C-alpha positions as CSV (number, residue, x, y, z in Angstrom):
1,M,119.1,96.4,68.6
2,R,116.0,96.6,70.8
3,T,116.2,97.7,74.4
4,T,113.9,96.7,77.2
5,L,112.0,99.3,79.3
6,S,112.0,99.3,83.0
7,I,109.7,101.2,85.4
8,S,110.5,102.8,88.7
9,L,107.3,103.3,90.7
10,V,107.1,106.1,93.2
11,P,105.1,105.1,96.3
12,L,101.5,104.3,95.4
13,L,99.0,107.0,96.2
14,L,95.9,105.6,97.6
15,T,92.5,107.3,97.4
16,M,89.6,105.9,99.3
17,T,86.0,106.4,98.1
18,A,82.7,105.3,99.6
19,A,82.0,102.8,96.9
20,A,85.3,101.2,96.2
21,P,89.0,102.0,96.7
22,Q,90.9,103.6,93.8
23,V,94.6,103.4,93.4
24,T,96.7,105.9,91.4
25,I,99.9,104.4,90.0
26,S,102.6,106.9,89.3
27,G,106.3,106.8,88.5
28,Y,108.9,107.1,85.8
29,V,109.6,105.0,82.7
30,I,113.4,104.6,82.5
31,D,115.7,103.0,79.9
32,A,117.1,99.9,81.5
33,N,120.6,100.3,80.0
34,S,121.3,104.0,80.1
35,G,119.1,105.1,83.0
36,E,117.5,107.9,80.9
37,R,113.9,108.8,81.6
38,M,111.7,108.1,78.6
39,I,109.6,111.1,77.5
40,G,106.5,110.1,75.4
41,A,106.3,106.4,76.5
42,T,102.8,105.0,76.6
43,V,101.5,103.4,79.9
44,Y,98.1,101.7,79.7
45,E,95.9,98.9,81.0
46,E,96.0,95.8,78.9
47,E,92.3,95.0,79.2
48,S,90.7,98.4,78.5
49,F,93.6,100.2,76.8
50,A,92.9,103.2,79.0
51,G,96.2,104.9,79.6
52,T,98.5,107.9,79.5
53,V,101.7,109.1,78.0
54,T,104.8,110.0,80.1
55,Y,105.4,113.8,80.5
56,S,108.6,115.7,81.0
57,Y,111.3,113.6,82.8
58,G,109.4,110.4,81.9
59,F,106.8,110.8,84.7
60,F,103.3,109.2,84.4
61,S,100.2,108.9,86.6
62,L,97.4,106.4,85.9
63,T,94.3,105.5,87.8
64,P,93.3,102.0,86.5
65,A,89.8,100.5,86.9
66,T,89.2,98.6,90.1
67,G,90.2,95.0,90.1
68,R,93.3,93.2,89.0
69,N,94.8,94.8,85.9
70,R,98.1,94.4,83.9
71,I,99.8,97.7,83.2
72,V,101.8,97.7,79.9
73,L,104.6,100.0,78.8
74,S,105.3,100.9,75.2
75,Y,107.9,103.1,73.4
76,L,108.8,103.2,69.8
77,G,111.9,101.1,69.0
78,Y,111.8,99.3,72.4
79,A,110.8,95.7,73.1
80,P,108.1,95.4,75.7
81,P,109.1,93.8,79.1
82,S,108.4,90.1,79.5
83,P,105.1,89.3,81.2
84,P,105.4,88.2,84.8
85,K,105.2,84.4,85.4
């Protein structure tokens, strides 16, 4: 049986630069059924595949490219979440 991942984002950290604003997205990847934090889950941008892996306690931090990007979660044995409509 496959389980769906859920994500709990901590407040976004905003960093302003002279050229363009950058946003750092950070949070925890959590199993939707058990509530356990997922260590080693992959979090990446769909377009560029730039990403990171969750560390201890399922925490991640990612600074995506500027613009509108879709962030994808992946973990072995879990079905990815449905895309937003």
